N, C-alpha and C positions, 0 to 999 in steps of 0.2 A: 720766470725772473731768476737770473744767476744768483747764487748765494755764496757766501764765503765760508771757509772751514780752516780751523786753525791747523797748523802743521803737526803732522803725527809721527815724524822722524827726527832724529837729532840733526841730520844735514839739512832738512827742511826748516827746522827751527833756526839754524845758524845762518841759512840764506835769508830768512826774514828779518833777522836782526841786522845783518850786513847790508841789506838793501837800504835800511834806515841811514846808515852811516856813509853809503855811497851818495845818497841823495842830499845828505847835508854837505858832502863835498861839492858836489855839482852846483849846488844853490848857494854855496859859501855860508851856509847857516841862515840864510835870509828867507823870510816867507815860508818857514816850515809849518806844516799843518799839525804840529804837535809842540808840547811845551819843551823848553829847555832843560827843565827838570828831568823830563822822561828821556830825552837826548843823553844826557849825562849818565842816567841810570843804564841805558843801553851800552854806552861806551864802557863803563866800568864793568858791566856784567859779562860782556863777550870774552874777555880773557880768562875769567873765572869759569865760564861755561867750557871753553876750549881745554882748560887744565883739567877739568872733571872728566871730559871726555877722553882726553889722552891717558890719564891715569887708569881708567876703566879698561880701555882698549889694550894697554900695555900689560894689564893683569891677565886679560884673556888670552893674549899672544903668548905670555910666558907659560901658562898652563897648557896651552896647544902645543907649543914647541917641545914641552917635556913629556908630553902624553906617549909617545911611542917608546922612548926610553923606560919610562915608568911601566908600561905593559910588559916590556921584556923582563924587567926585575921581578914583576908579579909572576910571570911564567916560569922563570928560574926558581924562585922561591917554592912555588907550588910543586914543581917537578922534584926537586931535591926532597922536599919533606915527604912527598908521596913515595919516592923510592926508598927513603930510609925506612918508612913504615913497613913497605913491601918486604925488604930485607930482614927487618925485625920479625915479622910474621913467619917468614920461611925458617928463620933460625929456631923460632919456637916450634914449628911443626916438625923439624928434625931433631927436636930436644936438645939443641945445643945451647938454648936459653930456656930456662923454665917458663912455661906459659904465664904462671902467676906474676912474674917479673914485669909484665906488660902493664899492670897496675900502676907501676912508677911512671909510666907514660901517659896515664888517665885513659888507657886502652883496656877492653875487657878480654880477659885470658882466652875465652871460647869464641871470640870474634875476630876473623882474620880479614875482614873488609877494611878498605880505606875510609877514614872519616870524611865527612863532607868538608872540602876545601874550596868551595865555590866562591866565597866572598873574602874580601880583604881581612875582616876581622875574625873570621874563621882560621885563615892563614896565621895571623898573629897568635891566636890562641894555640893551634896546634903546633906551630913552630916552638913556642915557648914550652909547650908539654913535653915534646920530644928532646929538646935540648937539656932541660932539667932532668928529665927521666934517665937519659943516657949517662948524665953526670952522677946521678945518685947510684945507678946500677954498677958503673965502673969504679966508683969510690968504694964499694963493697967487695971489689975484688974480681968483678965480671970482666971478661974480655971485651974490648970495645968492638963495635960494629964497623966494618970497612966497606967501601964501595956502595954508598958514600960514607965517608967518616963523618962524624958529627961536626969536626972542625969545618969541613967543606959546606956541610948544611947551614952551619952558624954564619959563615961568610955571606952566603946568598940571602939567609934570613935577615941578617942586620942591614944589608944594602936595601933589601925591600921595606924594612921597617923605618930606616931612615928617610927613604923616599916618600913613604906613606905620610909620615909626619910632615914633611916639606909640603906634600900635596894639601894636606888638611889646612896648613898656615896659609898657603896660596889661595885656597877656596875661600877662607875666611876673610882675607884681604880683598879678594875679588867680590865677595858679597858686601863688604864695607864701602867699597868704591862704588858699587852699583847702587847702594842706598844713598850715598852722597850725590851721585848723578841723578838719581830720581827726584831728590830735592831741587837740584838745579833745573831739571825739566820743568817742574811745576812752576818754579820762578819764572823760567823763560816763557812758558804759556801765559802766566799773569801779565807779564811785560808786553808780549805780543798783542794780547787781547786789548789791554789798555791803549797801546799805540794805534791799533786798527779803529777802535772806538773814536780816538781823537781825531785820526785822519779822515774817516767817513763823516764825522760831525762838521769838520771844517769845510769839506767839499759838498755837503748836503744842499746848500743853497742853489747849487748849479743843477739839480734834478738827479734823478737816480742813475740814468745811463752815463751822464758826464761824471757824476761822483765816482762811479766805478772805474771809468776810464782813467781818471786822475789818481785814483787810489791804487790802481795796479802799478803805477810808476814807483810806488812806494812798498812793493813786494806783496801787496794783498793779492790773493789768488781767489778767482770766483769759479764756481762750477755750475754747470747747467744740470738741472734735474732730469731724471730719466725721459719723462715725456717731452721736455724741451730738446733733449738730444735726438729723440725719435722724429720730432716734428722738423728739426733742422735737417736731418738726414732725407726726409721726405722731400723737402724743399730742394735740396741739392740734386736729387734724382730727377724731379720734375723739371729743373732747369736745363738738363742735359739734352 
Protein backbone atom coordinates (compact mmCIF):
# COMPACT_ATOMS: atom_id res chain seq x y z
CA UNK A 1 0.00 0.00 0.00
CA UNK A 2 1.48 3.39 -0.98
CA UNK A 3 2.34 5.67 1.91
CA UNK A 4 2.65 9.45 2.13
CA UNK A 5 5.75 11.32 3.23
CA UNK A 6 6.05 14.95 4.23
CA UNK A 7 8.20 17.18 1.96
CA UNK A 8 11.87 17.26 2.98
CA UNK A 9 13.07 20.25 0.92
CA UNK A 10 12.00 23.89 0.90
CA UNK A 11 10.90 23.75 -2.73
CA UNK A 12 8.79 20.65 -2.00
CA UNK A 13 7.21 22.36 0.99
CA UNK A 14 6.36 25.37 -1.14
CA UNK A 15 4.85 23.17 -3.87
CA UNK A 16 2.66 21.41 -1.30
CA UNK A 17 1.39 24.73 0.07
CA UNK A 18 0.80 26.27 -3.35
CA UNK A 19 -1.07 23.18 -4.52
CA UNK A 20 -3.68 23.97 -1.87
CA UNK A 21 -4.13 27.53 -3.15
CA UNK A 22 -4.34 26.29 -6.75
CA UNK A 23 -7.14 23.87 -5.87
CA UNK A 24 -8.92 26.63 -3.99
CA UNK A 25 -8.84 28.76 -7.16
CA UNK A 26 -9.95 25.88 -9.38
CA UNK A 27 -12.90 25.01 -7.15
CA UNK A 28 -13.61 28.64 -6.30
CA UNK A 29 -13.34 27.76 -2.63
CA UNK A 30 -16.34 25.41 -2.74
CA UNK A 31 -16.28 21.87 -1.40
CA UNK A 32 -12.69 21.98 -0.21
CA UNK A 33 -11.63 19.02 1.97
CA UNK A 34 -10.16 21.24 4.68
CA UNK A 35 -11.34 24.10 6.85
CA UNK A 36 -11.40 27.77 5.84
CA UNK A 37 -9.30 28.48 8.91
CA UNK A 38 -6.55 26.22 7.58
CA UNK A 39 -6.83 27.77 4.12
CA UNK A 40 -6.38 31.26 5.58
CA UNK A 41 -3.40 30.02 7.55
CA UNK A 42 -1.79 28.68 4.36
CA UNK A 43 -2.43 31.88 2.41
CA UNK A 44 -0.96 34.03 5.19
CA UNK A 45 2.02 31.73 5.74
CA UNK A 46 3.25 31.42 2.12
CA UNK A 47 4.59 35.02 1.77
CA UNK A 48 6.27 34.75 5.19
CA UNK A 49 7.95 31.49 4.17
CA UNK A 50 9.00 32.97 0.82
CA UNK A 51 10.56 35.97 2.59
CA UNK A 52 12.50 33.73 5.02
CA UNK A 53 13.80 31.67 2.09
CA UNK A 54 14.78 34.81 0.16
CA UNK A 55 16.66 36.35 3.11
CA UNK A 56 18.64 33.18 3.73
CA UNK A 57 19.48 32.70 0.04
CA UNK A 58 20.63 36.32 -0.25
CA UNK A 59 22.85 35.91 2.81
CA UNK A 60 24.48 32.78 1.36
CA UNK A 61 24.83 34.38 -2.08
CA UNK A 62 26.51 37.44 -0.56
CA UNK A 63 29.02 35.28 1.31
CA UNK A 64 29.77 33.21 -1.79
CA UNK A 65 30.25 36.21 -4.09
CA UNK A 66 32.77 37.77 -1.70
CA UNK A 67 34.67 34.56 -1.03
CA UNK A 68 37.24 34.85 -3.85
CA UNK A 69 38.06 38.47 -3.04
CA UNK A 70 38.41 37.59 0.62
CA UNK A 71 40.79 34.71 -0.10
CA UNK A 72 42.99 37.09 -2.10
CA UNK A 73 43.12 39.49 0.87
CA UNK A 74 44.09 36.61 3.17
CA UNK A 75 46.79 35.52 0.72
CA UNK A 76 48.25 39.03 0.44
CA UNK A 77 48.25 39.60 4.21
CA UNK A 78 49.97 36.26 4.81
CA UNK A 79 52.57 36.96 2.11
CA UNK A 80 53.49 40.45 3.40
CA UNK A 81 53.60 39.40 7.05
CA UNK A 82 55.75 36.38 6.17
CA UNK A 83 58.10 38.42 3.98
CA UNK A 84 58.53 41.09 6.63
CA UNK A 85 59.51 38.49 9.24
CA UNK A 86 61.96 36.90 6.78
CA UNK A 87 63.62 40.27 6.13
CA UNK A 88 63.75 40.95 9.89
CA UNK A 89 65.40 37.57 10.49
CA UNK A 90 67.99 38.21 7.76
CA UNK A 91 68.78 41.63 9.21
CA UNK A 92 69.38 40.01 12.59
CA UNK A 93 71.58 37.30 11.05
CA UNK A 94 73.69 40.07 9.41
CA UNK A 95 73.77 41.89 12.78
CA UNK A 96 72.12 44.94 11.20
CA UNK A 97 69.49 44.57 13.93
CA UNK A 98 70.30 43.11 17.32
CA UNK A 99 68.59 39.69 17.68
CA UNK A 100 67.16 40.63 21.08
CA UNK A 101 65.12 43.34 19.33
CA UNK A 102 62.98 40.51 17.93
CA UNK A 103 61.37 40.29 21.35
CA UNK A 104 59.56 43.53 20.48
CA UNK A 105 57.80 41.55 17.74
CA UNK A 106 57.03 38.62 20.11
CA UNK A 107 59.66 36.59 18.23
CA UNK A 108 62.46 34.60 19.87
CA UNK A 109 65.98 35.98 19.23
CA UNK A 110 67.51 32.58 18.40
CA UNK A 111 64.62 31.31 16.24
CA UNK A 112 64.71 32.34 12.57
CA UNK A 113 61.69 30.33 11.43
CA UNK A 114 58.40 31.88 10.31
CA UNK A 115 55.64 31.51 12.92
CA UNK A 116 52.48 29.61 12.07
CA UNK A 117 50.30 31.83 9.84
CA UNK A 118 47.90 29.11 8.72
CA UNK A 119 44.70 30.52 10.26
CA UNK A 120 42.95 33.87 10.15
CA UNK A 121 43.33 34.38 13.90
CA UNK A 122 47.08 33.71 13.71
CA UNK A 123 47.36 36.23 10.88
CA UNK A 124 45.57 38.82 13.01
CA UNK A 125 47.81 38.05 15.98
CA UNK A 126 51.13 38.13 14.12
CA UNK A 127 50.19 41.11 11.98
CA UNK A 128 49.51 43.06 15.16
CA UNK A 129 52.76 41.82 16.72
CA UNK A 130 55.03 42.92 13.88
CA UNK A 131 53.29 46.27 13.29
CA UNK A 132 53.54 47.16 16.99
CA UNK A 133 57.08 45.75 17.19
CA UNK A 134 58.35 47.74 14.23
CA UNK A 135 56.75 50.89 15.62
CA UNK A 136 58.39 50.34 19.01
CA UNK A 137 61.84 49.57 17.54
CA UNK A 138 61.95 52.54 15.17
CA UNK A 139 60.61 54.85 17.88
CA UNK A 140 63.83 54.07 19.75
CA UNK A 141 65.96 55.20 16.82
CA UNK A 142 66.25 51.97 14.82
CA UNK A 143 66.30 52.14 11.02
CA UNK A 144 63.01 50.93 9.52
CA UNK A 145 62.84 47.75 7.50
CA UNK A 146 62.15 48.14 3.77
CA UNK A 147 60.95 45.77 1.08
CA UNK A 148 58.42 45.37 2.46
CA UNK A 149 58.06 48.51 4.54
CA UNK A 150 55.78 48.22 7.54
CA UNK A 151 53.40 50.78 5.95
CA UNK A 152 52.87 48.38 3.02
CA UNK A 153 52.35 45.47 5.41
CA UNK A 154 49.85 47.54 7.41
CA UNK A 155 47.78 48.34 4.32
CA UNK A 156 47.33 44.68 3.42
CA UNK A 157 46.84 43.71 7.06
CA UNK A 158 44.11 46.33 7.56
CA UNK A 159 42.33 45.32 4.36
CA UNK A 160 42.35 41.69 5.47
CA UNK A 161 41.26 42.49 9.02
CA UNK A 162 38.37 44.66 7.82
CA UNK A 163 37.24 41.91 5.44
CA UNK A 164 37.54 39.36 8.24
CA UNK A 165 35.26 41.41 10.50
CA UNK A 166 32.75 41.80 7.64
CA UNK A 167 32.89 38.06 7.06
CA UNK A 168 32.14 37.31 10.72
CA UNK A 169 29.16 39.69 10.64
CA UNK A 170 27.88 38.07 7.43
CA UNK A 171 28.25 34.61 8.96
CA UNK A 172 26.37 35.72 12.06
CA UNK A 173 23.58 37.16 9.88
CA UNK A 174 23.49 33.98 7.82
CA UNK A 175 23.16 31.89 10.98
CA UNK A 176 20.37 34.15 12.23
CA UNK A 177 18.50 33.83 8.93
CA UNK A 178 19.00 30.05 9.01
CA UNK A 179 17.58 29.81 12.53
CA UNK A 180 14.55 31.88 11.47
CA UNK A 181 14.12 29.70 8.38
CA UNK A 182 14.25 26.52 10.46
CA UNK A 183 11.39 27.84 12.60
CA UNK A 184 9.43 28.50 9.39
CA UNK A 185 10.23 25.00 8.10
CA UNK A 186 8.85 23.46 11.28
CA UNK A 187 5.75 25.63 10.95
CA UNK A 188 5.35 24.61 7.28
CA UNK A 189 5.61 20.92 8.20
CA UNK A 190 2.97 21.33 10.91
CA UNK A 191 0.59 23.11 8.51
CA UNK A 192 1.12 20.54 5.76
CA UNK A 193 0.60 17.64 8.17
CA UNK A 194 -2.65 19.14 9.43
CA UNK A 195 -3.80 19.83 5.87
CA UNK A 196 -3.06 16.33 4.64
CA UNK A 197 -4.79 14.77 7.64
CA UNK A 198 -7.91 16.85 6.93
CA UNK A 199 -7.83 15.99 3.22
CA UNK A 200 -7.47 12.25 3.76
CA UNK A 201 -10.16 12.27 6.44
CA UNK A 202 -12.56 14.06 4.07
CA UNK A 203 -11.98 11.49 1.31
CA UNK A 204 -11.73 8.39 3.53
CA UNK A 205 -15.38 7.33 3.01
CA UNK A 206 -14.53 6.60 -0.66
CA UNK A 207 -12.05 3.83 0.21
CA UNK A 208 -8.26 3.87 0.35
CA UNK A 209 -7.47 3.83 -3.38
CA UNK A 210 -10.01 6.53 -4.28
CA UNK A 211 -9.00 8.56 -1.24
CA UNK A 212 -5.38 8.57 -2.41
CA UNK A 213 -6.36 9.40 -5.99
CA UNK A 214 -8.42 12.40 -4.87
CA UNK A 215 -5.80 13.49 -2.33
CA UNK A 216 -3.12 13.62 -5.01
CA UNK A 217 -5.04 16.51 -6.61
CA UNK A 218 -4.28 18.51 -3.46
CA UNK A 219 -0.53 17.90 -3.59
CA UNK A 220 -0.23 14.83 -1.39
CA UNK A 221 2.49 12.54 -2.71
CA UNK A 222 2.38 8.81 -2.10
CA UNK A 223 5.34 6.46 -2.35
CA UNK A 224 5.56 2.74 -2.98
CA UNK A 225 7.57 0.66 -0.53
CA UNK A 226 10.58 -1.23 -1.88
CA UNK A 227 8.79 -4.58 -2.09
CA UNK A 228 5.88 -2.92 -3.86
CA UNK A 229 8.22 -1.26 -6.38
CA UNK A 230 9.96 -4.58 -7.02
CA UNK A 231 6.63 -6.37 -7.49
CA UNK A 232 5.49 -3.66 -9.91
CA UNK A 233 8.69 -4.07 -11.95
CA UNK A 234 8.17 -7.82 -12.11
CA UNK A 235 4.65 -7.27 -13.36
CA UNK A 236 5.90 -4.87 -16.04
CA UNK A 237 8.54 -7.35 -17.19
CA UNK A 238 6.12 -10.25 -17.32
CA UNK A 239 3.68 -8.23 -19.40
CA UNK A 240 6.26 -7.61 -22.13
